[in-house]
C-alpha positions as CSV (number, residue, x, y, z in Angstrom):
1,M,9.2,-6.9,7.2
2,A,5.5,-5.8,7.1
3,K,2.5,-6.9,9.1
4,V,-0.4,-7.7,6.7
5,L,-4.1,-8.2,7.5
6,I,-6.2,-10.5,5.4
7,I,-10.0,-10.2,5.8
8,T,-11.6,-13.5,4.6
9,G,-14.7,-15.6,5.1
10,D,-16.6,-18.7,4.2
11,F,-16.4,-19.6,0.5
12,V,-13.5,-17.3,-0.3
13,E,-11.6,-18.5,-3.3
14,D,-9.2,-21.2,-2.0
15,Y,-6.1,-20.1,-4.1
16,E,-6.7,-16.4,-3.5
17,N,-6.8,-17.0,0.2
18,M,-4.1,-19.6,0.7
19,V,-1.4,-18.7,-1.8
20,P,-1.0,-15.0,-0.8
21,F,-1.2,-16.0,2.9
22,Q,1.5,-18.6,2.5
23,A,3.7,-16.6,0.1
24,L,3.7,-13.5,2.4
25,L,4.6,-15.6,5.3
26,A,7.4,-17.3,3.3
27,M,8.7,-13.9,2.5
28,G,9.0,-13.1,6.2
29,H,5.9,-10.9,6.6
30,D,3.7,-11.2,9.7
31,V,0.2,-12.2,8.3
32,D,-3.1,-12.3,10.2
33,A,-6.1,-13.9,8.5
34,V,-9.4,-12.9,10.2
35,C,-13.1,-13.4,9.6
36,P,-16.0,-11.5,11.2
37,G,-17.8,-13.7,13.7
38,K,-14.9,-16.2,14.0
39,K,-12.0,-16.6,16.4
40,T,-8.4,-17.8,16.1
41,G,-8.2,-21.5,15.1
42,E,-11.6,-21.6,13.8
43,L,-12.1,-22.8,10.2
44,I,-13.6,-21.2,7.1
45,A,-14.7,-23.1,4.1
46,T,-13.2,-22.3,0.8
47,S,-14.2,-22.8,-2.9
48,I,-12.1,-23.4,-5.9
49,H,-13.0,-21.3,-9.0
50,D,-11.7,-22.6,-12.3
51,F,-11.8,-21.5,-15.9
52,E,-13.0,-24.5,-17.9
53,G,-14.4,-22.9,-21.1
54,D,-17.8,-22.1,-19.8
55,Q,-19.4,-18.6,-19.9
56,T,-18.3,-18.1,-16.3
57,Y,-16.0,-19.9,-13.8
58,S,-16.9,-23.2,-12.3
59,E,-17.0,-23.7,-8.5
60,K,-16.0,-26.6,-6.4
61,R,-15.6,-27.1,-2.6
62,G,-12.0,-26.2,-1.5
63,H,-10.0,-26.8,1.6
64,N,-10.8,-25.7,5.1
65,F,-8.6,-22.8,6.2
66,A,-7.7,-22.1,9.8
67,L,-7.8,-18.5,10.9
68,N,-4.7,-17.4,12.8
69,A,-6.2,-14.3,14.4
70,C,-9.5,-13.1,15.9
71,F,-11.5,-10.3,14.0
72,D,-12.7,-8.8,17.2
73,D,-9.2,-8.4,18.7
74,I,-7.3,-6.7,15.8
75,N,-6.0,-3.2,16.0
76,V,-5.9,-1.9,12.5
77,S,-3.1,0.6,13.4
78,D,-0.8,-2.4,13.9
79,Y,-0.9,-3.3,10.3
80,D,1.1,-2.1,7.3
81,G,-1.0,-3.5,4.5
82,L,-4.4,-5.1,3.8
83,Y,-5.2,-8.0,1.4
84,L,-8.8,-8.8,0.3
85,P,-9.2,-12.1,-1.5
86,G,-12.1,-12.9,-3.8
87,G,-14.6,-15.7,-4.2
88,R,-18.1,-15.4,-2.8
89,A,-17.1,-14.1,0.6
90,P,-16.8,-10.4,-0.5
91,E,-20.5,-10.3,-1.4
92,Y,-21.6,-10.8,2.2
93,L,-18.5,-9.4,4.0
94,R,-19.3,-6.0,2.4
95,L,-22.4,-5.9,4.6
96,N,-20.4,-5.8,7.7
97,A,-19.9,-2.2,9.0
98,K,-16.6,-3.0,10.8
99,V,-15.1,-4.6,7.6
100,I,-16.0,-1.4,5.8
101,E,-14.4,0.8,8.5
102,I,-11.2,-1.2,8.3
103,I,-11.0,-0.9,4.6
104,Q,-11.6,2.9,4.9
105,H,-8.9,3.1,7.6
106,F,-6.3,1.6,5.2
107,S,-7.3,3.8,2.4
108,N,-7.5,7.0,4.5
109,S,-4.1,6.1,6.1
110,D,-2.6,5.7,2.6
111,K,-1.5,2.1,3.4
112,P,-1.2,-0.5,0.7
113,I,-4.3,-2.6,-0.2
114,A,-4.3,-5.5,-2.6
115,S,-7.5,-7.0,-3.8
116,I,-8.3,-9.7,-6.4
117,C,-11.2,-11.2,-8.3
118,H,-14.4,-10.4,-6.4
119,G,-12.5,-8.7,-3.6
120,P,-13.0,-5.3,-5.2
121,Q,-16.6,-5.6,-4.2
122,L,-15.4,-4.7,-0.8
123,L,-13.6,-1.7,-2.1
124,T,-16.7,-0.4,-3.9
125,A,-18.8,-0.9,-0.8
126,A,-16.3,1.0,1.2
127,G,-16.2,3.9,-1.3
128,V,-12.4,4.0,-1.7
129,I,-11.8,3.6,-5.4
130,K,-13.3,6.8,-7.0
131,G,-10.9,7.9,-9.6
132,K,-8.7,4.9,-9.4
133,K,-7.7,2.3,-12.1
134,V,-9.1,-1.0,-10.8
135,S,-9.1,-4.5,-12.2
136,A,-11.3,-7.4,-10.9
137,Y,-13.1,-10.5,-12.2
138,P,-15.0,-9.1,-15.3
139,A,-18.4,-9.6,-13.7
140,C,-17.5,-6.8,-11.2
141,Q,-16.9,-4.2,-14.0
142,P,-20.4,-2.6,-13.6
143,E,-20.1,-1.9,-9.8
144,I,-16.5,-0.7,-10.2
145,E,-17.6,1.9,-12.8
146,M,-20.6,2.8,-10.7
147,S,-18.2,3.5,-7.8
148,G,-16.4,6.2,-10.0
149,A,-13.4,4.0,-10.8
150,E,-12.0,3.1,-14.2
151,Y,-12.3,-0.7,-14.8
152,V,-9.1,-2.0,-16.4
153,E,-9.5,-5.2,-18.3
154,L,-6.4,-7.3,-17.9
155,P,-5.2,-10.7,-18.9
156,M,-6.0,-13.2,-16.1
157,D,-2.3,-13.3,-15.1
158,A,-1.8,-9.5,-14.8
159,A,-2.2,-6.9,-12.1
160,I,-2.4,-3.1,-11.9
161,T,-1.2,-0.7,-9.3
162,D,-2.7,2.8,-8.8
163,G,-1.2,4.6,-5.9
164,Q,-1.4,2.3,-2.9
165,L,-3.9,0.0,-4.5
166,V,-3.0,-3.3,-6.3
167,T,-5.8,-5.2,-8.1
168,A,-6.0,-8.2,-10.3
169,P,-8.7,-10.3,-12.1
170,A,-8.2,-13.8,-10.7
171,W,-5.8,-16.2,-9.0
172,P,-3.5,-16.7,-12.1
173,A,-2.3,-13.1,-11.4
174,H,-0.8,-14.0,-8.1
175,P,2.8,-13.5,-9.1
176,A,2.2,-10.1,-10.7
177,M,-0.2,-9.0,-7.9
178,L,2.1,-10.2,-5.0
179,M,5.2,-8.6,-6.6
180,Q,3.4,-5.2,-6.9
181,F,1.9,-5.4,-3.4
182,V,5.2,-6.3,-1.7
183,A,6.9,-3.5,-3.5
184,L,4.4,-1.1,-1.8
185,L,4.9,-2.7,1.6
């Protein structure tokens, strides 16, 4: 089984954080969820994004999520894959130089990376998607294209793999995204 790193943070999308975390554990993988500035056992706040017929998603407060590893203590070489959930966390996590270095390590080492919804904002900031086919929440299309990637519009329940990268537009794509990511692991 693989060892997977999840980089997460306050106001990550609840489902995009919890469902893959639990599903990968249930499959027998070793999963560490970390957040810059927080230690093992500390909590992050999550948010729930839903599609209720408005021009964009709605946002509600989600559950608290307990981190099971310390960001400052991880050794990226110990991990086989990286998962980057969406929500609002990627917009500020991409400003953290160590987060960017970690993403670049996985990309340069040709290790599997999965990212969903707004998670590809981290990939664009890390400069690792040029020439790739990438899906994300539709509002991320401009920055994906400015990063030199091809934005792929998919149904909300679909995912796409390009090399070692799996991306999807939102949490309804968990089954497709997780199936593709686990196949790479």
